[in-house]
C-alpha positions as CSV (number, residue, x, y, z in Angstrom):
1,M,124.2,63.4,148.8
2,S,121.3,64.5,146.6
3,P,121.7,65.0,142.8
4,R,121.0,68.7,143.3
5,A,124.0,69.0,145.6
6,K,126.3,67.5,143.1
7,M,125.4,70.1,140.4
8,S,127.9,72.9,139.9
9,D,126.9,76.6,139.9
10,A,127.1,76.6,136.1
11,E,124.9,73.6,135.7
12,R,122.3,75.0,138.1
13,E,122.3,78.3,136.2
14,A,121.9,76.4,132.9
15,A,119.0,74.5,134.3
16,R,117.3,77.7,135.5
17,A,117.7,79.2,132.1
18,A,116.2,76.2,130.4
19,R,113.2,76.3,132.8
20,R,112.7,80.1,132.1
21,E,112.8,79.5,128.3
22,A,110.3,76.7,128.6
23,E,108.0,78.9,130.7
24,L,108.3,81.7,128.1
25,A,107.5,79.3,125.2
26,A,104.4,78.0,127.1
27,A,103.3,81.6,127.8
28,R,103.7,82.6,124.1
29,E,101.7,79.6,123.0
30,A,99.0,80.3,125.5
31,A,98.8,83.9,124.3
32,R,98.6,82.9,120.7
33,K,95.8,80.4,121.5
34,K,93.9,83.0,123.6
35,A,94.3,85.6,120.8
36,T,92.9,83.3,118.2
37,E,89.9,82.5,120.4
38,D,89.3,86.2,121.1
39,Q,89.5,87.4,117.5
40,P,86.4,88.1,115.4
41,P,86.0,85.9,112.3
42,Y,88.5,87.7,110.1
43,L,88.7,86.8,106.4
44,S,91.4,84.3,105.5
45,G,94.6,85.8,104.1
46,T,94.8,86.6,100.4
47,D,97.2,85.2,97.8
48,D,98.5,88.7,97.0
49,E,102.2,89.0,96.1
50,P,104.4,91.6,98.0
51,S,104.3,95.1,96.7
52,A,106.0,95.9,93.4
53,A,107.8,98.9,94.9
54,V,111.5,99.3,93.9
55,Q,114.6,100.2,95.9
56,R,116.2,103.5,95.1
57,K,117.5,106.7,96.6
58,L,114.7,108.8,98.0
59,P,114.7,112.6,98.2
60,G,115.4,114.1,101.6
61,K,117.3,112.7,104.6
62,A,116.5,110.1,107.2
63,K,115.7,111.0,110.8
64,V,118.5,111.2,113.4
65,R,118.7,107.9,115.1
66,A,117.8,109.4,118.5
67,D,114.6,110.9,117.0
68,A,113.8,107.6,115.3
69,I,114.2,105.6,118.6
70,R,112.0,108.1,120.4
71,D,109.3,108.0,117.8
72,A,109.4,104.2,117.7
73,Q,109.1,103.9,121.5
74,E,106.2,106.4,121.5
75,H,104.5,104.4,118.8
76,L,105.0,101.1,120.8
77,A,103.6,102.7,124.0
78,A,100.6,103.9,122.1
79,Q,100.0,100.5,120.5
80,R,100.2,98.8,123.9
81,A,97.9,101.4,125.5
82,R,95.1,100.5,123.1
83,T,95.8,96.8,122.8
84,K,95.1,93.9,125.2
85,P,98.4,92.5,126.6
86,V,97.4,89.1,125.1
87,F,97.8,90.7,121.6
88,W,101.2,92.4,122.3
89,W,103.1,89.5,120.7
90,L,101.2,90.3,117.5
91,V,101.2,94.1,117.2
92,A,103.4,95.5,120.0
93,R,106.5,93.5,120.2
94,D,109.7,95.0,121.7
95,Y,112.4,96.2,119.3
96,T,115.5,94.0,119.0
97,P,119.1,94.7,118.0
98,E,118.1,93.4,114.5
99,T,115.2,95.9,114.0
100,F,115.9,97.7,110.7
101,R,114.8,101.1,109.5
102,W,113.5,102.0,106.0
103,R,112.4,105.1,104.2
104,T,109.3,104.5,102.0
105,E,107.7,106.6,99.3
106,W,104.0,106.5,98.6
107,D,101.9,107.4,95.6
108,C,100.3,110.2,97.6
109,G,103.7,112.0,97.7
110,C,104.5,111.2,101.3
111,I,107.8,109.7,102.6
112,H,107.5,107.7,105.9
113,E,110.0,105.7,107.9
114,V,108.9,102.1,108.7
115,L,110.6,99.2,110.7
116,T,111.0,95.5,109.9
117,E,112.2,92.8,112.2
118,R,115.5,92.4,110.4
119,K,117.4,93.6,107.3
120,D,116.4,90.7,105.0
121,R,112.7,91.5,105.4
122,L,111.8,94.2,103.0
123,P,109.1,96.8,103.7
124,T,107.2,95.5,100.6
125,E,106.5,92.3,102.7
126,L,104.6,94.3,105.4
127,Q,100.8,94.4,105.8
128,W,99.1,97.1,107.7
129,L,95.6,97.0,109.4
130,D,92.7,98.3,107.3
131,P,91.5,101.6,108.8
132,V,87.9,100.8,108.0
133,V,87.2,97.1,108.9
134,P,89.0,94.5,111.1
135,A,91.2,93.1,108.3
136,R,94.6,93.6,106.8
137,L,95.3,95.7,103.7
138,P,97.0,94.2,100.7
139,Y,100.8,94.3,100.7
140,G,102.3,97.7,100.2
141,Q,99.2,99.7,101.1
142,F,98.9,102.1,104.1
143,L,96.5,104.6,105.5
144,C,97.8,108.1,104.9
145,C,96.0,111.3,105.8
146,K,96.9,112.9,102.5
147,A,95.6,109.9,100.5
148,T,92.0,110.3,101.5
149,T,90.1,111.5,98.4
150,A,87.4,114.1,98.5
151,G,85.2,112.0,96.1
152,E,83.0,109.0,96.7
153,S,84.0,105.5,97.6
154,P,84.0,103.3,94.4
155,Y,81.8,100.2,94.3
156,R,83.6,96.8,93.9
157,K,82.4,93.3,93.3
158,I,82.5,90.8,96.1
159,V,84.8,87.9,95.5
160,G,84.9,86.1,98.8
161,W,82.8,85.7,102.0
162,A,83.8,84.9,105.6
163,E,82.6,81.6,107.1
164,V,80.3,83.2,109.7
165,P,78.9,86.7,110.2
166,H,81.1,88.9,112.4
167,K,78.2,90.9,113.9
168,V,74.4,90.5,114.4
169,R,72.4,93.6,115.4
170,T,68.7,94.1,116.2
171,F,67.2,97.5,115.3
172,P,64.0,99.1,116.6
173,P,61.1,100.0,114.3
174,D,61.7,102.9,112.0
175,P,60.2,106.3,113.1
176,P,57.0,107.4,111.4
177,E,58.7,110.7,110.3
178,P,60.4,110.4,106.8
179,Q,64.1,109.8,106.9
180,H,67.0,110.1,104.4
181,G,65.3,113.0,102.6
182,L,62.4,110.8,101.4
183,D,58.9,112.2,100.9
184,P,56.1,110.7,103.2
185,E,54.8,108.5,100.4
186,S,58.2,106.9,99.6
187,W,59.1,106.6,103.3
188,A,55.8,104.7,103.9
189,K,56.8,102.1,101.3
190,V,60.2,101.3,102.8
191,R,59.6,102.0,106.5
192,R,60.0,99.0,108.8
193,T,57.2,99.0,111.3
194,E,58.6,96.2,113.4
195,E,61.9,95.3,115.2
196,H,64.3,93.7,112.7
197,T,67.6,91.9,112.9
198,V,70.5,92.1,110.5
199,A,73.6,89.9,110.2
200,Y,76.8,91.6,109.0
201,W,79.4,89.6,107.0
202,M,83.0,90.3,106.2
203,V,83.7,90.1,102.5
204,R,86.7,90.3,100.2
205,L,86.4,92.7,97.3
206,E,87.9,92.5,93.8
207,C,90.4,95.3,94.8
208,G,91.8,93.2,97.6
209,H,90.2,95.2,100.4
210,A,87.6,93.9,103.0
211,A,84.2,95.3,103.7
212,S,81.1,94.5,105.8
213,V,77.7,93.9,104.1
214,P,74.3,93.1,105.6
215,A,72.2,90.0,105.1
216,R,69.2,88.4,106.6
217,P,69.7,86.3,109.8
218,G,70.4,82.6,109.0
219,W,71.7,83.2,105.5
220,R,74.9,81.4,104.3
221,P,77.0,82.0,101.2
222,A,76.0,78.5,100.0
223,D,72.4,79.6,99.9
224,G,73.1,81.9,97.0
225,H,71.5,85.3,96.2
226,V,67.7,85.9,96.0
227,R,66.6,88.0,93.0
228,K,63.4,89.6,91.9
229,D,61.3,88.0,89.3
230,E,61.4,89.4,85.7
231,E,58.3,91.6,86.0
232,E,59.6,93.2,89.2
233,R,63.1,93.5,87.8
234,Q,61.8,95.4,84.7
235,K,59.8,97.8,86.9
236,T,62.8,98.5,89.1
237,V,65.2,99.0,86.1
238,A,62.8,101.4,84.5
239,Y,62.6,103.5,87.7
240,W,66.3,103.7,88.2
241,R,67.0,104.4,84.5
242,D,64.7,107.4,84.7
243,Y,66.2,108.5,87.9
244,V,69.8,108.2,86.7
245,A,69.0,110.0,83.5
246,Y,67.5,112.9,85.6
247,V,70.4,113.3,88.0
248,E,72.9,113.0,85.1
249,A,71.1,115.9,83.3
250,E,71.4,117.9,86.6
251,G,75.1,117.0,86.9
252,K,74.5,115.2,90.2
253,C,74.9,111.6,89.3
254,S,76.8,109.7,92.0
255,E,78.5,106.2,92.3
256,W,75.6,105.3,94.6
257,D,73.1,106.1,91.8
258,R,75.0,104.1,89.2
259,H,75.4,101.1,91.5
260,H,71.7,101.0,92.2
261,L,70.9,101.0,88.5
262,A,73.4,98.1,87.9
263,R,71.9,96.3,91.0
264,A,68.4,96.7,89.6
265,E,69.5,95.3,86.2
266,D,70.9,92.3,88.1
267,G,67.6,91.7,89.8
268,C,68.3,93.4,93.1
269,P,70.3,90.4,94.6
270,E,70.0,89.9,98.3
271,P,72.5,90.1,99.8
272,D,74.3,92.4,97.5
273,V,77.0,91.2,95.1
274,A,78.9,94.5,95.3
275,T,79.5,97.2,97.8
276,D,81.3,100.5,98.2
277,C,85.0,100.3,99.2
278,R,85.8,103.0,101.6
279,S,89.4,101.7,101.9
280,C,90.1,102.5,98.3
281,A,89.5,106.2,99.1
282,A,91.7,106.1,102.2
283,V,94.9,104.3,101.4
284,S,98.0,105.0,99.4
285,T,100.4,102.5,97.7
286,M,104.2,102.2,98.2
287,I,106.2,102.9,95.1
288,A,109.8,102.9,96.4
289,Y,111.9,102.3,99.5
290,E,115.4,103.0,100.7
291,P,117.3,101.2,103.5
292,I,118.7,103.3,106.4
293,G,120.2,101.0,108.9
294,L,119.6,99.5,112.4
295,L,117.2,101.2,114.7
296,L,119.3,100.6,117.9
297,P,123.0,101.4,118.1
298,P,125.3,98.3,118.1
299,A,126.4,97.1,121.5
300,P,130.0,98.2,122.3
301,K,132.5,95.5,121.7
302,S,134.4,94.4,124.8
303,K,138.2,94.3,124.4
304,A,139.3,90.7,124.7
305,A,142.2,90.0,127.0
306,P,145.4,89.1,125.1
307,P,146.1,85.4,125.0
308,K,148.5,84.0,127.6
309,P,151.9,83.3,125.9
310,S,153.3,79.8,126.0
311,R,156.3,78.8,128.3
312,E,158.7,78.9,125.3
313,E,157.4,82.3,124.1
314,A,157.7,83.7,127.7
315,E,161.3,82.4,128.0
316,R,162.3,83.9,124.7
317,A,160.9,87.3,125.6
318,L,162.7,87.3,129.0
319,R,166.0,86.3,127.4
320,R,165.6,89.2,124.9
321,K,165.0,91.6,127.8
322,L,168.0,90.1,129.7
323,K,170.3,90.5,126.7
324,L,169.2,94.1,126.3
325,A,169.9,94.8,129.9
326,E,173.3,93.1,129.8
327,D,174.3,95.2,126.7
328,E,173.2,98.3,128.5
329,A,175.2,97.3,131.6
330,A,178.3,96.7,129.5
331,R,178.0,100.1,127.8
332,L,177.7,101.8,131.2
333,R,180.8,100.0,132.5
334,A,182.8,101.1,129.4
335,E,181.6,104.7,130.0
336,L,182.8,104.5,133.7
337,D,186.2,103.1,132.7
338,G,186.6,106.0,130.3
339,L,186.0,108.5,133.0
340,A,188.6,106.9,135.2
Protein backbone atom coordinates (compact mmCIF):
# COMPACT_ATOMS: atom_id res chain seq x y z
CA MET A 1 0.00 0.00 0.00
CA SER A 2 1.38 3.42 -0.98
CA PRO A 3 2.00 6.12 1.69
CA ARG A 4 -0.67 8.26 0.02
CA ALA A 5 -3.29 5.56 0.54
CA LYS A 6 -2.46 5.44 4.24
CA MET A 7 -3.24 9.18 4.70
CA SER A 8 -6.57 10.10 6.19
CA ASP A 9 -8.88 12.67 4.60
CA ALA A 10 -7.86 15.27 7.19
CA GLU A 11 -4.16 14.68 6.52
CA ARG A 12 -4.66 14.98 2.76
CA GLU A 13 -6.59 18.24 3.22
CA ALA A 14 -3.85 19.61 5.48
CA ALA A 15 -1.21 18.69 2.88
CA ARG A 16 -3.18 20.43 0.12
CA ALA A 17 -3.57 23.55 2.30
CA ALA A 18 0.19 23.58 2.98
CA ARG A 19 0.93 23.34 -0.76
CA ARG A 20 -1.50 26.18 -1.52
CA GLU A 21 0.10 28.38 1.13
CA ALA A 22 3.59 27.66 -0.26
CA GLU A 23 2.43 28.49 -3.80
CA LEU A 24 0.86 31.75 -2.60
CA ALA A 25 4.04 32.72 -0.72
CA ALA A 26 6.13 32.01 -3.84
CA ALA A 27 3.75 34.04 -5.99
CA ARG A 28 3.89 37.00 -3.56
CA GLU A 29 7.69 36.90 -3.52
CA ALA A 30 7.81 36.75 -7.33
CA ALA A 31 5.42 39.72 -7.53
CA ARG A 32 7.55 41.77 -5.13
CA LYS A 33 10.69 40.97 -7.12
CA LYS A 34 9.02 41.82 -10.42
CA ALA A 35 7.62 45.07 -8.96
CA THR A 36 11.05 46.10 -7.74
CA GLU A 37 12.56 45.44 -11.16
CA ASP A 38 9.81 47.35 -12.98
CA GLN A 39 9.85 50.43 -10.76
CA PRO A 40 11.68 53.58 -11.85
CA PRO A 41 14.60 54.72 -9.66
CA TYR A 42 12.62 56.21 -6.78
CA LEU A 43 14.37 58.11 -4.07
CA SER A 44 15.10 56.15 -0.93
CA GLY A 45 12.73 56.67 1.98
CA THR A 46 13.10 59.62 4.28
CA ASP A 47 13.70 59.57 8.01
CA ASP A 48 10.58 61.62 8.71
CA GLU A 49 8.64 60.82 11.84
CA PRO A 50 4.89 60.07 11.64
CA SER A 51 2.57 63.07 11.53
CA ALA A 52 2.07 65.07 14.74
CA ALA A 53 -1.74 65.01 14.35
CA VAL A 54 -3.67 64.40 17.58
CA GLN A 55 -6.63 62.15 18.34
CA ARG A 56 -9.83 64.01 19.26
CA LYS A 57 -13.52 64.17 18.50
CA LEU A 58 -14.10 65.67 15.06
CA PRO A 59 -17.15 67.67 13.96
CA GLY A 60 -19.82 65.91 11.95
CA LYS A 61 -20.67 62.23 11.70
CA ALA A 62 -19.04 59.23 10.06
CA LYS A 63 -20.48 57.58 6.97
CA VAL A 64 -22.95 54.75 7.32
CA ARG A 65 -21.04 51.48 7.17
CA ALA A 66 -22.78 50.36 3.95
CA ASP A 67 -21.77 53.62 2.23
CA ALA A 68 -18.19 53.31 3.52
CA ILE A 69 -17.93 49.73 2.18
CA ARG A 70 -19.32 50.79 -1.19
CA ASP A 71 -16.88 53.71 -1.46
CA ALA A 72 -13.98 51.49 -0.41
CA GLN A 73 -14.84 48.86 -3.02
CA GLU A 74 -15.18 51.51 -5.75
CA HIS A 75 -11.80 52.96 -4.77
CA LEU A 76 -10.22 49.48 -4.84
CA ALA A 77 -11.69 48.79 -8.29
CA ALA A 78 -10.40 52.13 -9.60
CA GLN A 79 -6.92 51.44 -8.19
CA ARG A 80 -6.80 48.03 -9.87
CA ALA A 81 -8.08 49.42 -13.16
CA ARG A 82 -5.09 51.78 -13.45
CA THR A 83 -2.47 49.51 -11.86
CA LYS A 84 -0.70 46.46 -13.22
CA PRO A 85 -1.75 43.27 -11.38
CA VAL A 86 1.87 42.74 -10.32
CA PHE A 87 1.55 45.90 -8.16
CA TRP A 88 -1.81 45.02 -6.54
CA TRP A 89 -0.09 43.64 -3.45
CA LEU A 90 1.34 47.15 -2.93
CA VAL A 91 -1.52 49.55 -3.72
CA ALA A 92 -4.69 47.48 -4.25
CA ARG A 93 -4.88 44.79 -1.58
CA ASP A 94 -8.21 43.31 -0.55
CA TYR A 95 -9.82 44.55 2.64
CA THR A 96 -9.71 42.18 5.61
CA PRO A 97 -11.88 41.76 8.71
CA GLU A 98 -9.23 43.83 10.56
CA THR A 99 -9.39 46.84 8.19
CA PHE A 100 -10.11 49.88 10.38
CA ARG A 101 -11.86 53.17 9.57
CA TRP A 102 -10.69 56.62 10.69
CA ARG A 103 -11.93 60.17 10.21
CA THR A 104 -9.10 62.64 9.58
CA GLU A 105 -9.09 66.45 9.65
CA TRP A 106 -6.71 68.45 7.43
CA ASP A 107 -5.39 72.01 7.61
CA CYS A 108 -7.36 72.90 4.46
CA GLY A 109 -10.58 72.41 6.47
CA CYS A 110 -11.60 69.07 4.92
CA ILE A 111 -12.52 65.88 6.79
CA HIS A 112 -11.85 62.59 5.00
CA GLU A 113 -12.28 58.95 5.96
CA VAL A 114 -9.19 56.76 5.55
CA LEU A 115 -8.47 53.07 6.14
CA THR A 116 -5.61 51.24 7.83
CA GLU A 117 -4.81 47.52 7.88
CA ARG A 118 -5.68 47.21 11.57
CA LYS A 119 -6.69 49.24 14.61
CA ASP A 120 -3.19 49.57 16.06
CA ARG A 121 -1.87 51.30 12.92
CA LEU A 122 -2.78 54.98 13.17
CA PRO A 123 -3.54 57.15 10.13
CA THR A 124 -0.52 59.29 11.09
CA GLU A 125 1.66 56.36 9.94
CA LEU A 126 0.30 56.44 6.37
CA GLN A 127 2.12 57.84 3.35
CA TRP A 128 0.31 58.78 0.16
CA LEU A 129 1.76 59.03 -3.34
CA ASP A 130 2.95 62.45 -4.46
CA PRO A 131 0.55 63.86 -7.10
CA VAL A 132 3.39 65.53 -9.00
CA VAL A 133 6.30 63.05 -9.16
CA PRO A 134 6.63 59.26 -8.66
CA ALA A 135 7.50 59.37 -4.97
CA ARG A 136 5.76 59.27 -1.59
CA LEU A 137 4.73 62.35 0.37
CA PRO A 138 5.96 62.87 3.93
CA TYR A 139 3.84 61.30 6.67
CA GLY A 140 0.49 62.99 7.20
CA GLN A 141 0.33 64.84 3.87
CA PHE A 142 -2.30 64.24 1.22
CA LEU A 143 -3.44 65.73 -2.08
CA CYS A 144 -6.66 67.69 -1.55
CA CYS A 145 -8.50 69.66 -4.22
CA LYS A 146 -9.16 72.47 -1.74
CA ALA A 147 -5.51 72.69 -0.69
CA THR A 148 -4.18 73.78 -4.08
CA THR A 149 -3.10 77.38 -3.76
CA ALA A 150 -3.73 80.03 -6.36
CA GLY A 151 -0.19 81.39 -5.95
CA GLU A 152 3.17 80.20 -7.22
CA SER A 153 5.10 77.12 -6.21
CA PRO A 154 7.81 78.02 -3.68
CA TYR A 155 11.46 77.28 -4.45
CA ARG A 156 13.22 74.80 -2.13
CA LYS A 157 16.84 73.74 -1.72
CA ILE A 158 17.86 70.29 -2.96
CA VAL A 159 19.12 68.07 -0.12
CA GLY A 160 19.36 64.66 -1.83
CA TRP A 161 19.80 63.05 -5.24
CA ALA A 162 18.74 59.68 -6.64
CA GLU A 163 21.46 57.23 -7.68
CA VAL A 164 20.64 57.38 -11.40
CA PRO A 165 18.49 59.62 -13.63
CA HIS A 166 14.90 58.44 -14.00
CA LYS A 167 14.44 59.77 -17.54
CA VAL A 168 16.58 60.84 -20.51
CA ARG A 169 14.97 62.79 -23.36
CA THR A 170 16.27 64.08 -26.68
CA PHE A 171 14.77 67.33 -28.01
CA PRO A 172 14.80 68.67 -31.58
CA PRO A 173 16.37 72.07 -32.38
CA ASP A 174 14.47 75.10 -31.13
CA PRO A 175 12.32 76.89 -33.73
CA PRO A 176 13.68 80.14 -35.20
CA GLU A 177 10.57 82.04 -34.07
CA PRO A 178 11.01 83.62 -30.59
CA GLN A 179 9.44 81.60 -27.75
CA HIS A 180 8.45 82.26 -24.13
CA GLY A 181 7.73 85.93 -24.81
CA LEU A 182 11.35 86.78 -25.64
CA ASP A 183 12.33 89.35 -28.24
CA PRO A 184 14.23 88.12 -31.34
CA GLU A 185 17.61 89.32 -30.04
CA SER A 186 17.26 87.55 -26.67
CA TRP A 187 15.85 84.42 -28.31
CA ALA A 188 18.84 84.28 -30.67
CA LYS A 189 21.19 84.17 -27.66
CA VAL A 190 19.49 81.23 -25.90
CA ARG A 191 18.08 79.30 -28.87
CA ARG A 192 19.48 75.79 -29.37
CA THR A 193 20.14 75.24 -33.04
CA GLU A 194 20.98 71.54 -32.73
CA GLU A 195 19.32 68.46 -31.26
CA HIS A 196 20.08 68.18 -27.54
CA THR A 197 19.64 65.54 -24.81
CA VAL A 198 18.66 66.14 -21.18
CA ALA A 199 18.82 63.74 -18.21
CA TYR A 200 16.21 64.20 -15.48
CA TRP A 201 17.02 63.38 -11.87
CA MET A 202 14.73 62.74 -8.93
CA VAL A 203 15.76 64.94 -5.99
CA ARG A 204 14.66 65.33 -2.36
CA LEU A 205 13.90 68.90 -1.30
CA GLU A 206 14.32 70.53 2.10
CA CYS A 207 10.52 70.45 2.58
CA GLY A 208 10.55 66.63 2.31
CA HIS A 209 8.94 66.51 -1.13
CA ALA A 210 10.48 65.12 -4.31
CA ALA A 211 11.02 66.85 -7.65
CA SER A 212 12.61 66.25 -11.05
CA VAL A 213 15.46 68.48 -12.25
CA PRO A 214 17.41 68.47 -15.55
CA ALA A 215 21.15 67.90 -15.95
CA ARG A 216 23.54 67.28 -18.78
CA PRO A 217 23.91 63.63 -19.93
CA GLY A 218 26.60 61.74 -18.07
CA TRP A 219 26.57 64.01 -14.99
CA ARG A 220 26.63 62.38 -11.54
CA PRO A 221 26.08 64.00 -8.10
CA ALA A 222 29.69 63.18 -7.19
CA ASP A 223 30.83 65.47 -10.03
CA GLY A 224 29.56 68.55 -8.17
CA HIS A 225 28.04 71.70 -9.70
CA VAL A 226 29.66 73.81 -12.41
CA ARG A 227 29.52 77.60 -11.79
CA LYS A 228 30.41 80.65 -13.84
CA ASP A 229 33.67 82.47 -13.27
CA GLU A 230 33.60 85.64 -11.19
CA GLU A 231 33.47 88.04 -14.14
CA GLU A 232 30.51 86.27 -15.72
CA ARG A 233 28.83 85.92 -12.33
CA GLN A 234 28.98 89.68 -11.69
CA LYS A 235 27.51 90.46 -15.12
CA THR A 236 24.64 88.02 -14.56
CA VAL A 237 23.99 89.34 -11.04
CA ALA A 238 23.87 92.93 -12.30
CA TYR A 239 21.36 91.98 -14.99
CA TRP A 240 19.04 90.12 -12.59
CA ARG A 241 19.25 92.81 -9.91
CA ASP A 242 18.14 95.42 -12.42
CA TYR A 243 15.39 93.16 -13.69
CA VAL A 244 14.08 92.27 -10.20
CA ALA A 245 14.13 95.94 -9.18
CA TYR A 246 12.09 96.78 -12.30
CA VAL A 247 9.42 94.08 -11.77
CA GLU A 248 9.20 94.92 -8.05
CA ALA A 249 8.49 98.55 -8.96
CA GLU A 250 5.77 97.29 -11.30
CA GLY A 251 4.38 95.01 -8.57
CA LYS A 252 4.95 91.91 -10.72
CA CYS A 253 7.94 90.27 -9.02
CA SER A 254 7.52 86.48 -8.82
CA GLU A 255 9.17 83.56 -7.04
CA TRP A 256 10.76 82.70 -10.38
CA ASP A 257 12.40 86.15 -10.58
CA ARG A 258 13.75 85.97 -7.01
CA HIS A 259 15.05 82.46 -7.57
CA HIS A 260 16.98 83.47 -10.67
CA LEU A 261 18.54 86.39 -8.84
CA ALA A 262 19.64 84.08 -6.01
CA ARG A 263 20.88 81.57 -8.60
CA ALA A 264 22.92 84.27 -10.33
CA GLU A 265 24.47 85.34 -7.03
CA ASP A 266 25.49 81.68 -6.51
CA GLY A 267 27.24 81.56 -9.90
CA CYS A 268 24.39 79.91 -11.88
CA PRO A 269 25.20 76.35 -10.73
CA GLU A 270 24.58 73.55 -13.23
CA PRO A 271 22.57 71.55 -12.41
CA ASP A 272 20.57 73.80 -10.14
CA VAL A 273 20.82 73.54 -6.34
CA ALA A 274 17.15 74.51 -5.84
CA THR A 275 13.90 74.09 -7.73
CA ASP A 276 10.24 74.93 -7.44
CA CYS A 277 8.15 72.54 -5.35
CA ARG A 278 4.74 72.08 -6.93
CA SER A 279 3.82 69.56 -4.23
CA CYS A 280 3.93 72.28 -1.54
CA ALA A 281 1.16 74.10 -3.38
CA ALA A 282 -0.99 70.98 -3.81
CA VAL A 283 -1.04 69.10 -0.50
CA SER A 284 -2.59 69.60 2.91
CA THR A 285 -1.43 68.31 6.31
CA MET A 286 -3.32 66.13 8.79
CA ILE A 287 -4.01 67.89 12.08
CA ALA A 288 -6.37 65.48 13.90
CA TYR A 289 -7.97 62.05 13.61
CA GLU A 290 -10.81 60.07 15.18
CA PRO A 291 -11.33 56.27 15.24
CA ILE A 292 -14.61 54.94 13.82
CA GLY A 293 -14.46 51.14 13.86
CA LEU A 294 -14.05 48.13 11.61
CA LEU A 295 -14.88 48.53 7.92
CA LEU A 296 -16.48 45.12 7.53
CA PRO A 297 -19.19 43.85 9.92
CA PRO A 298 -18.01 41.08 12.26
CA ALA A 299 -18.82 37.54 11.18
CA PRO A 300 -21.85 36.07 12.99
CA LYS A 301 -20.85 33.84 15.88
CA SER A 302 -22.02 30.26 15.52
CA LYS A 303 -23.83 28.85 18.55
CA ALA A 304 -21.72 26.12 20.06
CA ALA A 305 -23.46 22.84 20.85
CA PRO A 306 -23.92 22.31 24.60
CA PRO A 307 -21.32 19.95 26.07
CA LYS A 308 -22.41 16.33 26.46
CA PRO A 309 -23.10 15.57 30.16
CA SER A 310 -21.14 12.89 31.94
CA ARG A 311 -22.73 9.53 32.91
CA GLU A 312 -23.14 10.61 36.55
CA GLU A 313 -24.76 13.94 35.57
CA ALA A 314 -27.16 12.18 33.17
CA GLU A 315 -28.11 9.65 35.85
CA ARG A 316 -28.82 12.37 38.43
CA ALA A 317 -30.96 14.28 35.93
CA LEU A 318 -33.00 11.17 35.10
CA ARG A 319 -33.49 10.34 38.79
CA ARG A 320 -34.80 13.89 39.41
CA LYS A 321 -37.26 13.51 36.54
CA LEU A 322 -38.29 10.05 37.85
CA LYS A 323 -38.92 11.42 41.35
CA LEU A 324 -41.01 14.25 39.97
CA ALA A 325 -43.01 11.75 37.94
CA GLU A 326 -43.52 9.47 40.96
CA ASP A 327 -44.66 12.38 43.13
CA GLU A 328 -47.14 13.43 40.45
CA ALA A 329 -48.45 9.85 40.16
CA ALA A 330 -48.94 9.62 43.93
CA ARG A 331 -50.87 12.88 43.91
CA LEU A 332 -53.13 11.69 41.14
CA ARG A 333 -53.82 8.37 43.00
CA ALA A 334 -54.76 10.29 46.15
CA GLU A 335 -57.11 12.45 44.09
CA LEU A 336 -58.75 9.34 42.59
CA ASP A 337 -59.18 7.77 46.05
CA GLY A 338 -60.92 10.94 47.23
CA LEU A 339 -63.41 10.71 44.39
CA ALA A 340 -64.23 7.11 45.29
